[in-house]
C-alpha positions as CSV (number, residue, x, y, z in Angstrom):
1,M,3.3,3.2,-14.8
2,T,6.6,3.0,-12.6
3,P,8.7,1.0,-10.3
4,P,8.1,2.2,-7.0
5,A,10.8,3.4,-4.9
6,E,13.1,0.8,-2.6
7,P,12.6,1.4,0.7
8,E,16.0,2.5,2.9
9,P,18.1,-0.5,4.1
10,M,18.3,-0.8,7.6
11,D,21.8,-0.3,8.8
12,P,23.5,-3.6,8.2
13,L,25.5,-3.8,12.0
14,S,21.5,-3.2,13.4
15,R,20.1,-5.5,11.1
16,W,22.3,-8.4,11.8
17,L,22.7,-7.6,16.0
18,S,18.5,-7.8,16.0
19,A,18.5,-10.6,14.3
20,R,20.8,-12.5,16.5
21,L,19.2,-11.0,19.4
22,L,15.6,-12.1,18.8
23,R,16.4,-15.2,17.2
24,L,17.4,-16.2,21.2
25,P,14.5,-17.3,23.2
26,T,13.7,-14.1,25.8
27,W,15.6,-15.7,28.8
28,G,18.6,-16.2,26.3
29,G,18.5,-12.6,25.4
30,V,18.5,-11.6,28.8
31,M,21.1,-13.5,29.7
32,L,23.2,-12.8,26.9
33,V,22.4,-9.0,27.6
34,S,23.2,-9.3,31.6
35,G,26.7,-10.8,30.8
36,A,27.7,-8.3,28.3
37,S,27.1,-5.6,30.6
38,V,28.9,-7.5,33.7
39,A,31.8,-8.6,31.3
40,L,32.3,-4.7,30.6
41,T,31.9,-3.2,33.9
42,V,34.4,-6.0,35.5
43,G,36.9,-5.4,32.2
44,A,36.5,-1.5,33.3
45,V,37.4,-2.4,37.2
46,L,40.5,-4.7,36.6
47,M,41.7,-1.9,33.8
48,V,41.6,0.6,36.8
49,H,42.9,-1.6,38.9
50,W,45.4,-2.8,36.9
51,L,46.5,0.9,34.7
52,G,45.0,3.3,37.6
53,P,45.2,4.3,40.8
54,G,44.1,0.9,42.0
55,Y,41.4,0.3,44.9
56,G,42.0,1.3,48.7
57,D,39.4,-1.1,49.7
58,G,40.2,-4.0,47.8
59,L,40.0,-5.5,44.3
60,R,37.9,-8.2,45.7
61,R,34.8,-5.7,47.3
62,A,35.3,-3.9,43.5
63,L,34.9,-6.5,41.7
64,I,31.6,-8.0,43.2
65,M,29.8,-4.8,43.1
66,G,31.2,-4.4,39.3
67,S,29.5,-7.9,39.0
68,V,26.3,-7.5,40.7
69,M,25.0,-3.9,40.2
70,P,24.7,-4.5,36.3
71,L,23.0,-7.5,36.6
72,I,20.6,-6.0,38.9
73,V,20.4,-2.9,36.8
74,S,20.2,-4.5,33.0
75,A,18.2,-7.8,33.6
76,P,14.7,-6.3,33.6
77,V,16.0,-3.3,31.5
78,A,16.7,-6.1,28.9
79,R,13.4,-7.9,29.2
80,I,11.7,-4.8,28.4
81,V,14.2,-3.7,25.7
82,I,13.3,-7.6,24.0
83,G,9.9,-7.4,24.6
84,L,9.6,-3.8,22.7
85,L,12.0,-5.2,20.3
86,R,9.3,-8.4,19.6
87,A,6.3,-6.4,19.9
88,L,8.0,-4.0,17.0
89,E,9.0,-7.1,15.0
90,R,5.5,-8.3,14.9
91,E,4.1,-4.9,14.0
92,H,6.8,-4.5,11.0
93,E,5.9,-8.0,9.7
94,K,1.7,-6.6,9.7
95,A,2.9,-3.7,8.0
96,L,4.9,-5.5,5.7
97,L,2.5,-8.0,4.8
98,L,0.0,-5.0,4.8
99,A,1.9,-3.3,2.3
100,R,2.4,-6.2,-0.4
101,T,-1.3,-7.6,0.1
102,D,-5.0,-6.9,-0.7
103,P,-6.8,-6.6,2.7
104,L,-10.3,-8.0,1.1
105,T,-8.7,-11.1,-0.5
106,G,-5.5,-11.7,1.3
107,L,-3.9,-11.5,-2.6
108,L,-0.8,-9.9,-3.8
109,N,-1.3,-6.2,-4.7
110,R,-0.5,-4.0,-8.1
111,R,2.3,-2.4,-6.3
112,T,3.8,-5.8,-5.6
113,L,3.4,-7.2,-8.5
114,L,5.5,-4.4,-10.4
115,V,8.0,-5.3,-8.7
116,V,8.0,-9.4,-9.0
117,A,7.1,-8.5,-12.9
118,Q,10.4,-6.5,-13.3
119,R,12.6,-9.3,-11.8
120,D,11.0,-12.1,-13.6
121,I,10.9,-10.4,-17.0
122,D,14.9,-9.9,-16.6
123,L,15.1,-13.4,-15.8
124,A,13.6,-14.1,-18.4
125,R,14.8,-12.4,-21.2
126,R,18.2,-13.2,-20.0
127,A,17.5,-16.9,-19.9
128,R,15.5,-16.9,-23.2
129,R,12.7,-18.5,-21.1
130,P,8.8,-17.7,-21.6
131,L,6.9,-16.2,-19.7
132,S,3.0,-15.1,-19.3
133,V,0.8,-12.8,-18.3
134,A,-3.3,-13.6,-17.6
135,L,-5.7,-11.2,-17.0
136,L,-9.4,-12.0,-15.6
137,D,-12.4,-10.3,-15.2
138,L,-15.7,-12.3,-13.1
139,D,-18.8,-12.3,-15.5
140,D,-21.8,-10.3,-14.3
141,F,-19.9,-9.7,-10.6
142,K,-21.6,-6.6,-10.6
143,S,-24.8,-8.1,-11.2
144,A,-24.4,-10.5,-8.2
145,N,-23.3,-7.5,-6.3
146,D,-25.9,-5.8,-6.9
147,R,-28.8,-8.7,-6.2
148,H,-26.9,-10.3,-3.5
149,G,-25.5,-7.7,-1.4
150,H,-21.7,-6.3,-0.9
151,A,-21.3,-9.3,1.9
152,V,-21.8,-11.7,-0.8
153,G,-19.5,-10.0,-3.4
154,D,-16.9,-9.7,-1.1
155,A,-17.4,-13.1,-0.3
156,L,-17.0,-14.1,-4.5
157,L,-13.8,-12.1,-4.7
158,R,-12.5,-14.2,-2.0
159,A,-13.5,-17.4,-3.2
160,A,-12.0,-16.5,-6.9
161,A,-8.7,-15.3,-4.9
162,D,-8.7,-18.7,-3.0
163,S,-10.0,-20.9,-6.5
164,C,-7.2,-19.1,-8.7
165,T,-4.4,-19.6,-6.0
166,R,-5.4,-23.2,-5.2
167,A,-5.5,-23.7,-9.3
168,V,-1.7,-22.1,-10.3
169,R,1.9,-23.4,-9.0
170,T,3.3,-21.3,-6.1
171,S,5.7,-19.9,-8.4
172,D,2.8,-17.7,-9.8
173,A,1.8,-14.3,-8.5
174,V,-1.6,-14.3,-8.2
175,V,-2.8,-10.1,-7.8
176,R,-6.2,-8.4,-7.4
177,W,-5.5,-6.1,-10.3
178,G,-8.6,-4.2,-9.5
179,G,-12.5,-4.7,-9.2
180,E,-13.5,-8.0,-10.2
181,E,-9.9,-8.3,-11.8
182,I,-6.9,-10.6,-11.1
183,V,-3.8,-10.7,-13.2
184,I,-1.2,-13.7,-12.8
185,L,1.7,-13.9,-13.3
186,M,3.4,-17.0,-15.0
187,P,7.3,-17.3,-15.1
188,D,8.5,-20.1,-17.4
189,T,5.6,-20.6,-19.0
190,D,4.8,-20.5,-23.0
191,E,1.2,-19.6,-24.3
192,G,0.5,-23.6,-24.6
193,G,1.1,-23.8,-21.1
194,A,-0.7,-20.3,-19.8
195,R,-3.4,-21.9,-21.8
196,I,-4.2,-25.4,-19.6
197,A,-3.4,-23.3,-16.4
198,M,-6.3,-20.8,-17.1
199,E,-8.7,-23.4,-17.7
200,R,-7.8,-24.8,-15.2
201,V,-8.5,-22.0,-13.4
202,R,-11.3,-21.2,-15.2
203,K,-13.2,-24.2,-14.4
204,A,-11.9,-23.8,-10.5
205,L,-13.8,-20.7,-10.4
206,A,-16.9,-21.9,-12.4
207,A,-17.7,-24.1,-9.9
208,A,-16.6,-21.8,-6.5
209,R,-20.2,-21.0,-4.8
210,V,-20.5,-18.9,-1.7
211,P,-24.1,-18.8,0.5
212,T,-26.6,-15.8,0.3
213,P,-28.6,-14.4,2.4
214,D,-32.2,-16.2,0.9
215,G,-30.4,-19.7,1.9
216,G,-29.6,-20.6,-1.8
217,Q,-25.7,-19.9,-3.2
218,A,-24.3,-17.0,-5.6
219,G,-21.1,-17.3,-8.3
220,C,-20.0,-16.4,-11.2
221,T,-17.6,-17.6,-14.2
222,A,-14.8,-15.7,-15.5
223,S,-13.5,-14.4,-18.8
224,I,-9.4,-14.6,-19.0
225,G,-7.1,-13.0,-21.6
226,I,-3.4,-14.7,-22.2
227,A,-0.5,-12.6,-23.5
228,T,2.9,-13.9,-23.9
229,L,6.6,-12.9,-23.6
230,A,8.1,-15.7,-26.2
231,P,12.0,-16.5,-25.9
232,D,12.0,-14.9,-29.9
233,D,10.8,-11.1,-28.9
234,P,13.7,-9.4,-29.3
235,P,15.0,-8.7,-25.8
236,L,15.9,-4.6,-27.0
237,P,17.4,-2.8,-23.9
238,V,15.7,0.3,-24.8
239,L,12.4,-1.6,-23.6
240,P,12.5,-1.9,-19.3
241,A,11.0,-4.7,-17.9
242,H,8.3,-2.9,-16.5
243,T,7.3,-1.4,-20.0
244,V,7.2,-4.8,-21.2
245,F,5.2,-5.6,-18.3
246,E,2.7,-3.0,-19.6
247,R,2.4,-4.3,-22.7
248,L,1.9,-7.4,-21.7
249,V,-1.0,-7.0,-19.7
250,A,-2.5,-4.4,-22.2
251,A,-2.8,-7.5,-24.6
252,A,-4.3,-10.1,-21.7
253,D,-6.6,-7.1,-21.2
254,A,-7.6,-7.1,-25.4
255,A,-7.7,-10.6,-25.3
256,M,-10.0,-10.7,-22.5
257,Y,-12.5,-8.6,-24.0
258,V,-12.2,-11.2,-26.9
259,A,-13.3,-13.8,-24.4
260,K,-16.0,-11.5,-23.4
261,R,-17.8,-10.8,-27.3
262,A,-17.5,-14.5,-27.7
263,G,-19.8,-15.7,-24.7
264,K,-18.2,-15.5,-21.3
265,D,-16.6,-17.7,-19.3
266,R,-13.5,-19.0,-21.7
267,V,-10.2,-18.2,-22.3
268,A,-8.8,-16.2,-24.8
269,I,-4.9,-15.4,-26.6
270,A,-3.2,-11.8,-26.9
271,D,-3.0,-11.7,-30.6
272,R,1.1,-11.1,-30.9
273,S,0.7,-8.3,-32.7
274,Q,-0.6,-5.8,-30.2
275,L,2.6,-6.9,-28.0
276,A,5.0,-5.0,-30.8
277,F,8.1,-5.5,-28.2
278,A,9.9,-4.0,-31.2
279,A,8.3,-0.9,-30.7
280,V,10.9,2.3,-29.1
């Protein structure tokens, strides 16, 4: 797992101008652009008059023409341009949302989690604070999906995503890891706090129900594994944050299978020997 390439940043001046222009109402933007056009034209007229040959038919007529013509031309053009900028901004926001989230559940996706995890792990190691990762897998999801159909399976995934999001803090990252697996990144959370939080998630998932085509209801439980980066773990610079995250996820995944084998619908803590943060 390697960090995703960062997008090329927008030119600072262009970003500043776009932000200021789009912050105004449309009429305000039109007035600003039109006013700037008139001011530039009038300035050019005055410079020609004072520094150049002047105007044979008088300055007043030149100023009137220099004020009216730019206003007539720039106002409708500015309105069209601002409308296009607003449409592009909306499409840009939609594209960013799609790039960061899973389209079915609305949760963050794996690519976004990798960026967030590296940041949070770096912060945790510098501040000597704990950080926990939980990986949950919906129990018997395939059976429910086969029995009731893919529409019900999709509804179960959305219900699971909603239950997880409601049960954790806003500072925690809830991510669709793949299939019926969800990863929850919990900064500033030790092993005990992570267990309490995941028990809350487990109960919320067990209580969630979605309607089925035959008029009944379907639900499923989850097996959850937890792995924790403790403050006393060696903050070795030879282990980059994304490698630490990989080991946390692998350990949480192994703990999740322990929960499966123990009867499902339960939380298991990873064996800390599996993390091996000191290994190069």
